[in-house]
C-alpha positions in Angstrom: 102.6 154.7 181.5 101.1 157.5 179.5 97.8 157.8 181.3 99.1 158.4 184.8 97.6 161.3 186.6 99.2 164.3 188.2 99.9 163.6 191.9 97.3 165.0 194.3 98.3 168.3 195.8 98.5 168.4 199.7 95.1 169.4 201.1 93.3 169.0 197.8 89.6 168.8 198.5 87.7 169.7 195.4 87.7 168.7 191.7 85.9 171.7 190.2 82.8 169.7 189.2 79.8 170.2 191.6 78.5 166.6 191.4 82.0 165.2 192.1 82.6 167.7 194.9 79.3 166.7 196.5 80.3 163.0 196.3 83.7 163.6 197.8 82.3 165.8 200.5 79.8 163.1 201.4 82.5 160.5 201.5 84.7 162.8 203.6 82.1 163.1 206.3 81.1 159.4 206.1 84.4 157.6 205.7 87.0 160.0 206.9 85.2 161.5 209.8 82.9 158.7 211.0 84.8 155.6 209.6 81.7 154.3 207.8 82.6 152.4 204.6 81.5 153.6 201.2 78.4 151.9 199.8 78.4 150.0 196.5 76.8 152.9 194.7 79.4 155.3 196.1 82.2 153.0 195.1 80.8 152.8 191.6 80.6 156.6 191.4 84.3 156.8 192.4 85.2 154.3 189.7 83.4 156.4 187.1 85.1 159.7 188.0 86.7 161.7 185.3 90.5 161.8 185.2 90.7 165.4 186.5 88.8 164.3 189.6 91.0 161.4 190.5 93.8 163.5 192.3 91.1 164.7 194.8 89.8 161.1 195.2 93.4 159.8 195.9 94.0 162.6 198.4 90.8 161.7 200.3 91.7 158.0 200.2 95.2 158.8 201.6 93.6 160.8 204.4 91.3 157.9 205.2 94.3 155.5 205.3 96.3 157.8 207.6 93.4 158.4 210.0 92.1 154.8 210.3 95.3 152.8 209.7 98.2 155.1 210.5 101.4 155.8 208.5 103.1 152.4 208.9 103.5 150.2 205.9 103.5 146.4 206.3 106.0 144.6 204.2 105.6 140.9 203.2 107.5 138.3 201.1 106.0 135.2 199.5 107.4 132.0 198.2 105.9 129.0 196.4 106.4 125.7 198.2 104.6 123.8 195.4 104.5 125.4 192.0 102.4 124.4 189.0 100.3 121.4 188.2 97.1 122.7 189.9 93.9 120.9 188.8 91.8 124.0 188.9 91.0 126.2 185.9 91.4 129.7 187.2 91.5 131.4 183.8 94.2 133.9 184.8 96.7 131.4 186.3 99.7 129.9 184.6 100.0 127.3 187.3 96.9 125.5 186.2 97.6 122.0 184.8 94.8 122.4 182.4 96.5 125.1 180.3 99.5 125.2 177.9 101.4 127.8 179.9 105.1 127.2 180.5 105.0 126.7 184.3 105.6 123.1 185.3 105.2 121.4 188.7 108.0 121.8 191.2 108.5 121.5 195.0 110.7 123.7 197.2 112.8 121.9 199.9 112.7 123.0 203.5 116.2 124.6 203.7 115.3 126.7 200.7 112.1 127.7 202.3 113.9 128.8 205.5 116.4 130.8 203.4 113.7 132.6 201.6 112.1 133.5 204.9 115.5 134.7 206.2 116.0 136.9 203.1 112.5 138.3 203.4 113.1 139.2 207.1 116.3 141.0 206.1 114.2 143.5 204.1 112.3 144.5 207.3 109.3 142.4 206.4 107.0 141.2 209.2 105.2 138.6 207.2 106.3 135.6 205.1 103.7 133.7 203.2 104.0 130.0 202.1 102.0 129.4 198.9 101.0 126.2 197.1 99.3 125.8 193.7 96.7 123.3 194.7 92.9 122.9 195.0 93.5 122.2 198.7 96.4 120.5 200.6 96.8 116.7 200.7 98.6 114.8 203.5 102.0 115.3 201.9 101.6 119.0 201.5 100.3 119.5 205.1 103.3 117.5 206.4 105.7 119.7 204.5 103.9 122.9 205.6 104.1 121.9 209.2 107.8 121.0 208.9 108.5 124.3 207.0 106.6 126.5 209.5 108.5 124.9 212.4 111.8 125.3 210.7 111.1 129.0 209.9 109.9 129.7 213.5 113.1 128.2 214.8 115.4 130.2 212.6 113.7 133.5 211.7 111.9 136.2 213.6 108.9 136.7 211.3 105.2 135.9 211.2 104.2 133.0 208.9 101.2 133.1 206.7 99.9 130.4 204.3 97.9 130.2 201.1 97.1 126.5 200.3 93.7 126.6 198.6 90.5 125.4 200.1 90.7 123.8 203.5 88.8 121.3 205.6 88.0 122.1 209.2 90.7 119.7 210.4 93.3 121.4 208.2 92.2 124.8 209.5 92.6 123.6 213.0 96.1 122.2 212.3 97.3 125.4 210.7 96.1 127.4 213.7 97.7 125.0 216.1 101.1 125.3 214.5 101.1 129.1 214.7 100.1 130.2 211.2 99.3 133.9 211.7 97.3 134.7 208.6 95.7 132.7 205.9 95.3 134.0 202.3 92.4 132.7 200.1 91.3 135.2 197.5 87.7 135.4 196.3 89.4 136.7 193.0 86.4 138.7 191.6 82.8 139.7 192.2 80.5 136.8 192.9 78.5 137.6 189.8 81.6 137.3 187.7 83.1 134.2 189.3 81.9 131.6 186.9 83.5 133.6 184.0 86.8 133.2 185.8 86.7 129.7 187.5 84.5 126.7 186.7 86.1 123.9 188.7 84.9 125.2 192.1 82.5 127.8 193.4 82.7 131.2 195.1 80.8 129.6 198.0 83.5 127.0 198.5 86.2 129.7 198.8 84.0 131.7 201.2 83.5 128.6 203.5 87.3 128.3 203.9 87.5 132.0 204.9 84.7 131.6 207.4 86.5 128.6 209.1 89.8 130.5 209.1 88.3 133.4 210.9 86.5 131.2 213.4 89.8 129.4 214.2 91.4 132.7 215.2 93.7 133.2 212.2 93.8 136.5 210.4 91.9 136.6 207.1 93.7 137.7 204.0 91.3 137.9 201.0 91.4 140.0 197.8 91.5 139.3 194.2 92.6 140.4 190.7 91.3 143.4 188.9 91.1 143.4 185.1 89.5 139.9 184.7 86.9 141.2 182.2 84.6 142.5 185.0 82.4 145.6 184.5 82.8 148.7 186.7 79.6 147.6 188.4 81.1 144.2 189.2 84.3 145.9 190.5 82.2 147.9 192.9 80.3 144.8 193.8 83.6 143.0 194.6 84.7 145.9 196.9 81.6 145.7 199.1 81.6 141.9 199.1 85.2 142.1 200.5 84.1 144.7 203.0 81.3 142.5 204.2 83.8 139.7 204.9 85.8 142.1 207.2 89.2 140.8 206.2 92.3 141.8 208.0 94.1 142.3 204.7 93.1 142.7 201.1 95.8 142.1 198.4 95.1 144.1 195.3 96.4 142.3 192.2 96.1 143.6 188.6 96.0 141.1 185.7 99.3 140.5 184.2 98.2 138.3 181.2 100.0 135.0 181.1 100.7 133.2 177.8 98.8 130.0 177.4 95.9 130.9 179.8 92.4 131.8 178.7 93.0 135.4 179.8 96.4 135.6 178.1 95.1 138.0 175.5 93.2 140.4 177.8 94.6 143.9 177.9 96.3 145.2 181.0 94.3 147.6 183.0 94.8 151.4 182.4 96.9 153.0 185.1 94.2 155.6 185.8 91.6 152.9 186.2 93.9 151.1 188.7 94.3 154.3 190.7 90.6 154.8 190.8 90.1 151.3 192.1 92.8 151.6 194.7 91.2 154.8 196.1 87.6 153.3 195.9 88.6 150.1 197.6 90.2 152.1 200.4 87.0 154.1 200.9 85.1 150.8 201.0 87.6 149.3 203.5 88.8 152.2 205.7 90.4 150.1 208.4 91.8 147.2 206.4 95.4 146.5 205.3 95.4 147.2 201.6 98.3 145.5 200.0 100.0 146.2 196.6 100.4 142.7 195.0 100.9 141.2 191.6 100.7 143.1 188.3 101.3 146.6 189.7 104.6 146.8 187.8 103.1 146.4 184.4 99.9 148.3 185.3 101.3 151.3 187.2 105.1 151.3 187.0 107.2 153.2 189.5 105.4 156.6 189.4 102.0 154.9 189.6 103.1 152.8 192.5 104.0 156.0 194.4 100.6 157.5 193.5 98.9 154.3 194.8 100.9 154.5 198.1 99.5 158.1 198.4 96.1 156.9 197.5 95.2 154.4 200.1 97.7 151.5 199.9 99.5 150.7 203.2 101.2 147.3 202.5 103.4 145.8 199.8 104.7 142.5 198.7 108.4 142.9 198.0 110.5 140.9 195.5 109.1 138.4 193.0 105.6 136.8 193.0 104.8 133.2 192.3 105.4 133.0 188.5 106.1 136.6 187.6 108.8 139.1 188.4 108.1 142.0 190.9 110.2 145.0 191.7 113.5 144.4 193.6 112.9 144.7 197.4 115.4 147.5 197.5 113.3 149.5 195.0 110.2 149.3 197.2 112.1 150.1 200.3 113.7 153.2 198.7 110.2 154.3 197.5 108.9 154.0 201.1 111.9 156.0 202.4 111.3 158.7 199.7 107.6 158.9 200.7 108.6 159.0 204.4 106.4 156.0 205.2 107.8 153.9 208.1 107.9 150.1 207.8 105.7 148.4 210.4 107.9 146.7 213.0 107.3 143.1 214.1 106.3 144.1 217.6 103.6 146.3 216.1 102.3 143.5 213.9 101.9 140.9 216.7 
């Protein structure tokens, strides 16, 4: 990671450039003091900052996170109930049945699901997410999810989330009724870039699921992946589109190119660009859980992850992801201890 930036100095407030300092002063009054989100043009200006201005940007984003979210970090684990064989063509995803990637369809049994939840809870996590690679759940998958959620609730003291693709109103109501706490459905990228990433369904279809989830009383988890060929303008567009949705949580993924997918040859995002994005998204979403998710290992490494935690991030997925390796949970927990960031307790999360 040769392009990582020097960590922000405590109390850093200026960059030395008058235009940048004016931008940061405006954002300090607007976002930090009044809690008003950054606008699309302000987010874009942050994404365009020179490297020597980024430490001051990260410092401001960290102050915003501390003021409007507090010091606690929410820890989550995820597991795939149904892996591979998805009919959709999300160009970044190795679980699509349309590509030649090495991932093949597989199902996880309920005892293994419960054990994964138990291991996740042992890390101090408050959230466990059941994920399935599908366009949307069929009757078989819904039955397994209901059985799995009940088994986890009986055996493990942890909140259960789900990510099962696009839902019908009936399915939304079923998940809410069985006690699913939060539902993840990512918009993936800016609306203007969506058709370059997915062609088998629309951005609007995804948005409809999120609307029904919120109306049913479940928390909304919605983010995406940065580095999908979007422009800086589209990255800023995406940040404010997420802010308009008012999600409870935004997972920030960075493309980890997968062999056999249409995006398999795209470059990984520069670490300095990833840090700009983290800080800019925090300023656009001052009160939202901003979670480190997939791709941070290859994009940022250990030092960059620490800088991200000091630049607006206040939640992490620990352990492995769906088809890629993450950092060991112990590594993330040690990092949080070093940074003196307390893990959010289950009682606080309820």
